[in-house]
C-alpha positions, 0 to 999 in steps of 0.5 A, a space after each residue: 778889217 772884218 777879220 781884225 774887227 772879230 779877232 779884236 772882239 774875240 780878245 775883248 771877250 777873252 779880256 773880260 772873262 779873264 777878269 771875271 776869273 782873276 777877281 773871282 781868285 782874288 776873292 777866293 784868296 782873300 776870304 781863304 786867308 781871313 779864314 785861315 787867320 781866324 783858324 790859326 788864331 783860334 788854335 793858338 788861343 786854344 793852345 794858350 788855355 790848354 798851357 795855362 791849364 797844365 801850368 794850374 795842374 803842375 802848380 797844384 802838384 806843388 801844393 799850390 805853394 807860391 814860392 813853388 809857383 812862381 819858380 815854376 813858371 819862371 823854369 818854364 819861361 826859360 825852357 820855352 823861350 829857349 826852345 820856341 823863342 819870344 813870346 814865352 817870358 813869364 809874364 805871358 805864362 802868367 796870362 795863360 795861367 789866368 786865362 785858364 783861371 777866368 774859363 775853368 768850365 770850358 771843357 764842360 761844353 758839348 764840343 769838347 765832351 769827346 773823350 780823348 780817345 774819341 777825338 784821337 780816333 777822328 784825327 788818326 787820318 791826319 795824324 802820322 806814327 811820328 806825331 803820335 806823341 803829341 796827338 792828345 795835346 793837339 786833339 785836345 787844342 783843336 776840339 777847344 778851338 771853336 770854343 775861343 771866337 776872339 783873338 788872344 788881345 782881346 781875351 787878355 782884356 776880358 781876363 781882367 774884368 773880375 765880374 764873371 758876367 760882365 765879362 761873359 757879356 762883353 765877350 759876347 757882345 764883342 763877338 756879336 758886333 765884330 768889336 776890334 781890340 780897340 773897341 773892346 778896350 773902349 767898351 770896358 773902359 767906359 763901363 758899358 756893361 754897367 751902363 747897359 744894365 742901367 739903361 736897358 730893360 734891367 729886368 730883363 738883363 738880370 732875370 737870365 734864363 727866365 721865360 720872355 715876357 711882352 715888355 721884354 720886346 725891343 723898343 725905343 726906349 730899351 735900345 737908346 742907352 741914356 746917357 751916351 758917353 762921347 769922351 772919344 770927341 775930344 771936345 774942348 769947354 766950349 763948342 758949337 752944335 756945328 762943332 758937335 756934329 763934325 766931331 761926330 761925324 769924324 768919329 762915326 765909327 765910335 759914334 756908332 759902337 756907343 749907339 749900338 750895332 744895330 744903328 746904321 748910318 743914313 746921312 747929315 744935314 737931310 734938308 726938307 721943305 714944309 711950306 715956304 721954309 727950308 729945315 735940315 735935320 742933323 743926323 739920320 739913322 736907321 735902326 735894324 732892330 726897331 726897323 725904322 729911321 731914327 732922326 737925331 737932333 743935337 742940342 748943346 744946351 739943356 732940352 727945352 719943350 720947343 725941341 719936342 716940337 720941332 722934333 714932332 714936326 720932323 717926324 711928321 715929315 719923315 713918315 710921310 716922305 722917308 719911310 718905305 714900305 715895311 717899316 715902322 713910324 721914325 723915332 725922334 732922338 734929341 741928344 742934350 748937354 742936359 735934360 730935366 726929366 720933369 721937362 721932358 715927361 710933360 713935353 714928351 709924353 702922350 705924343 702920337 710920334 716916339 720922340 725921347 731926350 737923351 743926355 750926353 756926357 764928354 767924360 766917362 762916368 764915374 765907376 763907383 756911382 754906376 756900381 752903387 746905382 746897379 746895386 739899388 736896381 737890383 735891390 728894387 728888383 729882388 725886392 719887388 719879386 719877392 713881394 710878388 711871389 708873396 
């Protein structure tokens, strides 16, 4: 019996070791697949850029005549499709050409300053003599791969953004936030760039490359957009606060995307008892940049001074019972359908706690209104700079 028990323990120990090894192998393979997928994606995107560059060079050889360019792309499409199959129809080649046109200076980046000969030398150990014909093109593609961190599908969305600064902004945010194609499309469609310029510190956004100033530091006002656009909720004309909360939780991923990449969801309907009364906080988030809890109260009507008093009470409680060592005092965010700025100023200014009122919109903003407001902001900043210089 004792021998059997010892054998059983040995088998159990082996099973445990096997399980650990199997788990580690699964993790390794999954990580390798993700890495290889990203590598293949980057190489293919760089290849499409290089193809776009060569199409432009061929077109310029034909003196840029429209009829020559059209014939060239259609001939290339036919020959490449015959050789490689689907994926090289003439509309796709036009996109590659447009991709290069949107990123014409990519070769000036530090990574690609090596000469073709220098790059080929580094690759010589991996390239056989039979591969030497394509070595120059391959070396260029490999050197370019790291310059395209997003997927080809995402770059197809980006090249449709005409404003170069906006395009760069979306590319950087998509890379930093790990946006999917669907998320990037939603941010472009909702004019996230223009809304960010207007809702955050405009001077910081428009003063590219200047020395940071104290007012550029992270603050609740700069991190929380105004207004928030919640068109993804698909709410009808009549809805309750519970409907709004349920919809936000159901579409939590999209709501977090609208709030910003530094927000983390903590909970909903969090209970607190003050005196003999029980209260519930609609939504509770944590902001990594601000290093504090963000208490959110949802209102389907307009903001009132009573909302400020209730939020002030919530924040006092959260500061005493929920805030951990090393965290900053909590911030309150009242999301309302309408916000009277005068009422908000008198109700919220000089409170011991930081409380903000923000409007939410259930429809996408009017693009022309955003552009007009953005241009007014730019003129205001330019005139203020001119007055300061003088």
